[in-house]
C-alpha positions, -999 to 999 in steps of 0.1 A, spaced: 476 -394 53 441 -409 50 426 -375 60 443 -359 30 428 -385 6 393 -381 21 396 -344 17 408 -348 -18 379 -371 -27 353 -348 -11 369 -318 -29 365 -336 -62 329 -345 -55 321 -308 -47 340 -297 -78 319 -320 -100 287 -307 -87 297 -270 -86 314 -269 -121 299 -299 -139 267 -284 -150 245 -311 -133 228 -286 -110 208 -256 -123 199 -240 -90 224 -212 -83 220 -213 -45 229 -250 -44 259 -244 -66 270 -216 -43 268 -240 -13 289 -266 -31 315 -239 -40 317 -227 -4 321 -263 8 348 -268 -18 368 -237 -7 366 -249 29 378 -284 20 407 -270 0 418 -248 29 415 -277 54 434 -301 31 462 -276 27 466 -272 65 467 -309 69 494 -312 43 514 -284 60 512 -302 93 523 -334 77 553 -316 62 563 -302 96 562 -337 110 579 -353 80 608 -329 81 611 -336 119 605 -300 129 578 -314 152 584 -346 171 562 -376 166 536 -382 192 534 -347 206 501 -330 211 506 -307 181 515 -336 158 485 -358 170 458 -332 168 448 -296 176 468 -282 205 449 -272 237 451 -235 243 455 -226 279 
């Protein structure tokens, strides 16, 4: 769950810099916006994986619940 909180914090920092009007260089604002979209997507995937484990559709301690599965 700490990963979700870290992603949320980083998302808010990127949102402040991309929408807050602190930066005037368009290229830097575009980079912050791109990073923010990636963080939003990653945070949603982490939340979906936590939901699968929370509803016990995936067992605790399996390779999928611990991390990224190894593809053979």
